[in-house]
FITORLUM-806008 format. One record per residue: x, y, z of N, C-alpha, C in turn; residue number from 1. Coordinates in Angstrom, 2 decimals. Atoms other than C-alpha are relative to their C-alpha. Example, Ala and Ser with C-alpha at 12.3 -4.5 7.8 and 13.67 -1.06 7.14 Angstrom:
2
<r <0.89; -1.19; 0.00>; <12.30; -4.50; 7.80>; <0.90; 1.20; 0.00>; 1> <r <-0.82; -1.19; -0.06>; <13.67; -1.06; 7.14>; <-0.77; 1.09; 0.73>; 2> 
// end
This chain:
134
<r <0.78; -1.25; -0.03>; <-0.02; 0.00; 0.04>; <0.94; 1.21; -0.03>; 1> <r <-0.70; -1.30; 0.02>; <1.18; 3.47; -0.87>; <-0.19; 0.87; 1.22>; 2> <r <0.09; -0.71; -1.19>; <1.94; 5.65; 2.11>; <-0.96; 1.26; -0.30>; 3> <r <0.85; -1.31; 0.09>; <-0.86; 8.48; 2.51>; <0.80; 1.18; 0.29>; 4> <r <-0.66; -1.27; -0.27>; <0.30; 12.04; 2.55>; <-0.38; 0.47; 1.42>; 5> <r <0.21; -0.33; -1.29>; <0.45; 13.59; 5.99>; <-0.86; 1.15; 0.09>; 6> <r <0.73; -1.25; -0.25>; <-2.01; 16.06; 7.31>; <0.85; 1.07; 0.64>; 7> <r <-0.85; -1.08; -0.61>; <-0.53; 19.42; 8.33>; <-0.67; 0.37; 1.39>; 8> <r <0.67; -0.33; -1.29>; <-3.23; 20.17; 11.04>; <-1.52; -0.06; -0.26>; 9> <r <1.39; -0.09; 0.22>; <-6.92; 20.29; 11.59>; <-0.31; 1.43; -0.37>; 10> <r <0.16; -1.36; 0.51>; <-8.01; 23.33; 9.64>; <-1.12; 0.81; 0.69>; 11> <r <1.17; -0.67; -0.72>; <-11.43; 24.18; 11.29>; <-1.00; -1.07; 0.39>; 12> <r <0.98; 0.94; -0.38>; <-14.30; 22.55; 12.94>; <-1.37; 0.73; -0.30>; 13> <r <1.44; -0.59; 0.23>; <-18.00; 23.12; 11.96>; <-0.71; -0.12; 1.25>; 14> <r <0.95; -0.14; -1.11>; <-20.31; 24.14; 14.81>; <-1.28; 0.59; -0.26>; 15> <r <1.29; -0.47; 0.29>; <-23.91; 24.39; 14.38>; <-0.68; 0.78; 1.20>; 16> <r <0.58; -0.83; -1.04>; <-25.66; 27.22; 16.29>; <-1.35; 0.55; -0.39>; 17> <r <1.28; -0.45; 0.38>; <-29.17; 28.65; 16.41>; <0.06; 1.47; -0.30>; 18> <r <-0.08; -1.50; 0.16>; <-28.16; 32.37; 16.55>; <1.47; 0.24; -0.09>; 19> <r <-1.40; -0.25; 0.28>; <-24.78; 33.16; 15.01>; <0.56; 1.28; 0.78>; 20> <r <-0.52; -1.12; -0.63>; <-24.50; 36.63; 16.52>; <0.16; -0.24; 1.54>; 21> <r <0.06; 0.39; -1.45>; <-25.33; 35.26; 20.09>; <1.19; -0.84; 0.19>; 22> <r <-1.14; 0.97; -0.08>; <-22.81; 32.42; 19.53>; <1.33; 0.60; -0.15>; 23> <r <-1.35; -0.71; 0.13>; <-20.05; 34.80; 18.41>; <0.32; 0.75; 1.25>; 24> <r <-0.30; -0.66; -1.28>; <-20.42; 36.81; 21.52>; <0.28; -0.93; 1.04>; 25> <r <-0.37; 1.03; -0.95>; <-20.39; 33.73; 23.67>; <1.39; -0.44; -0.09>; 26> <r <-1.32; 0.61; 0.20>; <-17.29; 32.29; 22.09>; <1.04; 1.08; 0.25>; 27> <r <-0.85; -1.07; -0.28>; <-15.60; 35.74; 22.49>; <0.23; -0.04; 1.45>; 28> <r <-0.11; -0.17; -1.43>; <-16.43; 35.78; 26.17>; <0.57; -1.33; 0.62>; 29> <r <-0.42; 1.23; -0.67>; <-15.82; 32.05; 26.90>; <1.43; -0.51; -0.43>; 30> <r <-1.37; 0.46; 0.60>; <-12.73; 31.21; 24.63>; <0.88; 1.04; -0.65>; 31> <r <-0.82; -0.95; 0.60>; <-11.45; 34.48; 23.47>; <0.01; 0.05; -1.55>; 32> <r <0.03; 0.10; 1.43>; <-12.41; 33.83; 19.80>; <-0.53; 1.27; -0.57>; 33> <r <0.52; -1.23; 0.74>; <-12.82; 36.63; 17.26>; <-0.28; -0.42; -1.44>; 34> <r <0.18; 0.28; 1.42>; <-14.02; 36.83; 13.71>; <1.21; 0.10; -0.80>; 35> <r <-1.11; -0.11; 0.93>; <-11.50; 36.08; 11.08>; <-0.50; 0.85; -1.10>; 36> <r <0.50; -1.00; 0.95>; <-12.01; 39.20; 9.00>; <0.26; -0.39; -1.48>; 37> <r <-0.38; 0.36; 1.41>; <-10.31; 37.76; 5.87>; <-1.01; -1.02; -0.54>; 38> <r <1.00; 0.95; 0.42>; <-13.08; 35.02; 5.86>; <-1.44; 0.41; 0.22>; 39> <r <1.24; -0.39; -0.47>; <-15.97; 37.03; 7.08>; <-1.18; 0.09; -1.20>; 40> <r <0.96; -0.01; 1.06>; <-17.50; 37.33; 3.56>; <-0.74; -1.25; -0.27>; 41> <r <0.59; 1.34; 0.13>; <-18.29; 33.69; 3.57>; <-1.30; -0.11; 0.68>; 42> <r <1.27; 0.03; -0.79>; <-21.07; 34.37; 6.14>; <-1.09; 0.73; -0.83>; 43> <r <0.90; -0.67; 0.78>; <-22.78; 36.58; 3.57>; <-0.74; -0.88; -0.90>; 44> <r <0.52; 0.95; 0.87>; <-23.62; 33.69; 1.36>; <-1.12; -0.80; 0.78>; 45> <r <0.93; 0.82; -0.81>; <-26.78; 31.77; 2.32>; <0.49; -1.38; 0.37>; 46> <r <-0.55; 1.24; -0.50>; <-25.88; 28.93; 4.61>; <1.54; -0.05; 0.32>; 47> <r <-1.38; -0.15; -0.15>; <-22.26; 30.18; 4.64>; <0.42; 0.13; 1.50>; 48> <r <-0.46; -0.04; -1.25>; <-20.04; 29.93; 7.76>; <0.65; 1.38; 0.37>; 49> <r <-0.71; -1.09; -0.57>; <-18.74; 32.69; 9.98>; <1.10; -0.65; 0.83>; 50> <r <-1.23; 0.70; -0.61>; <-15.17; 31.68; 11.02>; <0.57; 0.86; 1.09>; 51> <r <-0.61; -0.65; -1.25>; <-13.84; 32.49; 14.51>; <1.33; -0.62; 0.21>; 52> <r <-1.44; 0.42; -0.34>; <-10.21; 32.08; 15.70>; <0.44; 0.49; 1.30>; 53> <r <-0.73; -0.59; -1.23>; <-8.12; 32.38; 18.80>; <0.97; 0.90; -0.48>; 54> <r <-0.99; -0.94; 0.43>; <-5.45; 35.03; 18.78>; <1.17; -0.60; -0.65>; 55> <r <-1.12; 0.61; 0.53>; <-2.72; 32.54; 17.97>; <-0.33; -0.66; -1.29>; 56> <r <0.39; 0.66; 1.20>; <-4.72; 31.12; 15.05>; <0.15; -1.49; 0.01>; 57> <r <-0.03; 1.42; -0.37>; <-4.62; 27.60; 16.56>; <-1.40; -0.63; -0.15>; 58> <r <1.35; 0.51; 0.02>; <-8.31; 27.05; 16.84>; <-0.95; 0.76; -0.93>; 59> <r <0.95; -0.64; 0.96>; <-10.87; 27.86; 14.05>; <-1.20; -0.76; 0.07>; 60> <r <1.42; 0.52; -0.03>; <-14.59; 27.36; 14.41>; <-0.73; 0.65; -1.14>; 61> <r <0.78; -0.48; 1.01>; <-16.76; 27.68; 11.43>; <-1.60; -0.09; 0.60>; 62> <r <1.45; -0.01; -0.49>; <-20.32; 28.82; 12.77>; <-0.90; -0.17; -1.09>; 63> <r <0.99; 0.18; 1.08>; <-23.15; 27.59; 10.69>; <-1.37; 0.24; 0.68>; 64> <r <1.30; -0.19; -0.57>; <-26.68; 28.85; 11.68>; <-0.96; -0.98; -0.58>; 65> <r <0.93; 1.06; 0.29>; <-28.90; 25.84; 11.84>; <-0.91; -0.26; 1.15>; 66> <r <1.01; 0.17; -1.26>; <-32.01; 26.00; 14.14>; <-0.21; -1.48; 0.21>; 67> <r <0.59; 1.21; -0.43>; <-32.78; 22.98; 16.17>; <0.73; -1.27; -0.16>; 68> <r <-0.75; 1.37; 0.26>; <-30.35; 20.22; 14.92>; <0.71; -0.50; 1.36>; 69> <r <-0.73; 0.59; -1.09>; <-29.07; 17.85; 17.65>; <1.41; 0.09; -0.01>; 70> <r <-1.50; 0.01; -0.08>; <-25.47; 17.77; 18.74>; <0.50; -1.25; 0.28>; 71> <r <-0.52; 1.34; -0.16>; <-23.50; 14.66; 18.46>; <1.52; -0.11; 0.28>; 72> <r <-1.38; 0.08; -0.12>; <-19.83; 15.47; 18.64>; <0.54; 0.87; 1.08>; 73> <r <-0.73; -0.78; -1.04>; <-17.30; 16.88; 21.06>; <1.19; 0.56; -0.58>; 74> <r <-1.16; -0.61; 0.38>; <-14.57; 19.36; 20.26>; <0.93; -0.17; 1.15>; 75> <r <-0.84; 0.16; -1.13>; <-11.55; 18.40; 22.46>; <1.22; 0.97; -0.33>; 76> <r <-1.06; -0.83; 0.04>; <-8.91; 21.03; 23.06>; <1.15; -0.29; 1.04>; 77> <r <-1.12; 0.28; -0.99>; <-5.45; 20.20; 24.50>; <0.62; 1.25; 0.47>; 78> <r <-0.73; -1.02; -0.77>; <-3.79; 22.50; 26.92>; <1.09; -0.47; 0.91>; 79> <r <-0.98; 0.38; -0.90>; <-0.75; 22.50; 29.21>; <-0.62; 0.05; 1.46>; 80> <r <0.54; 0.12; -1.36>; <-1.19; 22.08; 33.06>; <-0.45; 1.35; 0.61>; 81> <r <0.45; -1.27; -0.47>; <-1.22; 25.77; 33.80>; <-1.22; 0.52; -0.73>; 82> <r <1.28; -0.36; 0.79>; <-3.76; 26.36; 31.01>; <-1.28; -0.67; 0.47>; 83> <r <1.10; 0.87; -0.41>; <-5.90; 23.49; 32.30>; <-0.67; 0.68; 1.33>; 84> <r <0.50; -0.63; -1.29>; <-6.32; 25.20; 35.75>; <-0.65; 1.28; -0.45>; 85> <r <0.56; -1.29; 0.41>; <-6.81; 28.64; 34.25>; <-1.26; -0.05; -0.74>; 86> <r <1.22; 0.14; 0.75>; <-9.34; 27.51; 31.78>; <-1.18; -0.50; 0.76>; 87> <r <0.98; 0.61; -0.89>; <-11.28; 25.51; 34.40>; <-0.54; 1.17; 0.99>; 88> <r <0.51; -1.23; -0.75>; <-11.50; 28.67; 36.62>; <-0.81; 0.93; -0.72>; 89> <r <0.72; -0.91; 0.83>; <-12.48; 30.93; 33.81>; <-1.41; -0.58; -0.40>; 90> <r <1.24; 0.47; 0.40>; <-15.19; 28.67; 32.58>; <-0.92; -0.28; 1.16>; 91> <r <0.80; 0.21; -1.25>; <-16.36; 27.85; 36.05>; <-0.67; 1.26; 0.46>; 92> <r <0.53; -1.34; -0.31>; <-16.89; 31.56; 36.64>; <-1.06; 0.27; -1.04>; 93> <r <0.98; -0.35; 0.98>; <-18.71; 31.89; 33.33>; <-1.28; -0.84; 0.00>; 94> <r <1.02; 0.90; -0.08>; <-20.94; 28.89; 33.73>; <-0.70; -0.10; 1.31>; 95> <r <0.62; -0.03; -1.27>; <-21.70; 29.52; 37.40>; <0.21; -1.27; 0.80>; 96> <r <-0.41; 1.17; -0.68>; <-20.17; 26.19; 38.49>; <1.23; -0.58; -0.49>; 97> <r <-1.31; 0.69; 0.48>; <-16.88; 24.44; 38.20>; <-0.24; -1.21; -0.67>; 98> <r <0.25; 1.27; 0.85>; <-16.82; 21.86; 35.48>; <0.71; -1.20; 0.68>; 99> <r <-0.47; 1.26; -0.57>; <-16.46; 18.38; 36.88>; <1.12; -0.60; -0.65>; 100> <r <-1.14; 0.51; 0.69>; <-13.16; 16.66; 36.26>; <-0.19; -1.52; -0.26>; 101> <r <0.07; 1.27; 0.36>; <-12.85; 13.39; 34.47>; <1.45; -0.52; -0.21>; 102> <r <-1.34; 0.50; 0.13>; <-9.75; 11.33; 35.10>; <0.10; -1.25; -0.99>; 103> <r <-0.03; 1.03; 1.09>; <-8.85; 9.25; 31.96>; <1.26; -0.85; 0.21>; 104> <r <-1.22; 0.77; -0.12>; <-5.60; 7.75; 33.47>; <1.18; 0.87; -0.52>; 105> <r <-1.03; -0.77; 0.73>; <-3.24; 9.31; 30.90>; <-0.19; 1.49; -0.11>; 106> <r <0.32; -1.45; 0.30>; <-5.05; 12.62; 30.70>; <-1.15; 0.35; 1.07>; 107> <r <1.01; -0.57; -0.90>; <-7.34; 14.75; 32.90>; <-0.80; 1.02; -0.96>; 108> <r <0.82; -0.81; 0.83>; <-10.32; 16.51; 31.24>; <-1.13; 0.62; 0.74>; 109> <r <1.27; -0.45; -0.43>; <-13.40; 18.58; 31.86>; <-0.82; 0.41; -1.14>; 110> <r <0.95; -0.19; 1.18>; <-16.46; 19.17; 29.62>; <-0.94; 1.06; 0.30>; 111> <r <1.05; -1.11; -0.13>; <-18.88; 21.97; 29.01>; <-0.72; 0.17; -1.35>; 112> <r <0.82; -0.26; 1.19>; <-21.57; 22.99; 26.52>; <-0.11; 1.46; -0.26>; 113> <r <0.49; -1.40; 0.26>; <-22.12; 26.20; 24.65>; <-1.48; 0.13; -0.04>; 114> <r <1.47; -0.20; -0.13>; <-25.55; 27.73; 24.65>; <-0.91; -0.86; -1.00>; 115> <r <0.77; 0.83; 0.99>; <-26.59; 25.62; 21.60>; <0.17; -1.44; 0.23>; 116> <r <-0.16; 1.46; -0.32>; <-25.60; 22.31; 23.28>; <1.24; -0.57; -0.65>; 117> <r <-1.19; 0.50; 0.58>; <-22.34; 21.86; 21.36>; <0.97; -0.30; 1.15>; 118> <r <-0.96; 0.53; -1.13>; <-19.88; 19.83; 23.62>; <1.37; 0.30; -0.36>; 119> <r <-1.44; -0.31; 0.15>; <-16.37; 20.86; 24.33>; <0.65; -0.77; 1.10>; 120> <r <-0.83; 0.60; -1.12>; <-13.58; 19.13; 26.30>; <1.32; 0.79; 0.01>; 121> <r <-1.38; -0.46; -0.29>; <-10.50; 20.72; 27.75>; <0.85; -1.16; 0.53>; 122> <r <-0.79; 1.08; -0.48>; <-7.78; 18.01; 28.19>; <1.39; 0.28; 0.17>; 123> <r <-1.56; -0.26; -0.23>; <-4.22; 17.91; 29.54>; <0.54; -1.39; 0.33>; 124> <r <-0.60; 1.26; -0.24>; <-1.86; 15.02; 29.45>; <1.29; 0.20; 0.96>; 125> <r <-1.11; -0.23; -0.88>; <0.75; 16.73; 31.80>; <-0.31; -0.44; 1.43>; 126> <r <0.19; 0.40; -1.30>; <1.05; 15.12; 35.25>; <-0.33; 1.16; 1.04>; 127> <r <0.24; -1.16; -0.86>; <0.99; 18.64; 36.91>; <-1.41; 0.34; 0.10>; 128> <r <1.39; -0.43; 0.01>; <-2.62; 19.01; 35.93>; <-0.78; -0.74; 1.11>; 129> <r <0.83; 0.69; -1.06>; <-3.59; 16.42; 38.60>; <-0.05; 0.71; 1.32>; 130> <r <0.18; -0.87; -1.25>; <-3.22; 19.13; 41.26>; <-1.38; 0.39; 0.08>; 131> <r <1.54; -0.27; 0.06>; <-6.86; 19.97; 40.14>; <-0.81; -1.02; 0.71>; 132> <r <0.76; 1.13; -0.75>; <-7.81; 16.70; 41.78>; <-0.12; 0.31; 1.53>; 133> <r <-0.06; -0.24; -1.37>; <-6.92; 17.92; 45.22>; <-1.06; 1.00; 0.50>; 134> 
// end
């Protein structure tokens, strides 16, 4: 079998939301994401996405306005130990409760949903993140 070419990275993730403006505001507050201005014109086309990104350009979410569809997938974001603790505190304050920790042995994670029910996971493989268990 011929070797397949390597992927460079995950380019973006499709996220279905009921209200794109409300979702954009929520993602700005929750994850620090902003509109990618160079791609904003895609949202002008019927059914087109509005792309959001973090300041480093690592995470790209393509928001599609789709009323009422069920959510079946989870977006998992890897962070270092310091980031794990900081994200948990930040999202705990935003959500009004600390996200419950899940110990997966090799990694530690917590989960949360956006207002449209899309599921997210913050995960860390560094042993120092285990301080959150105390």
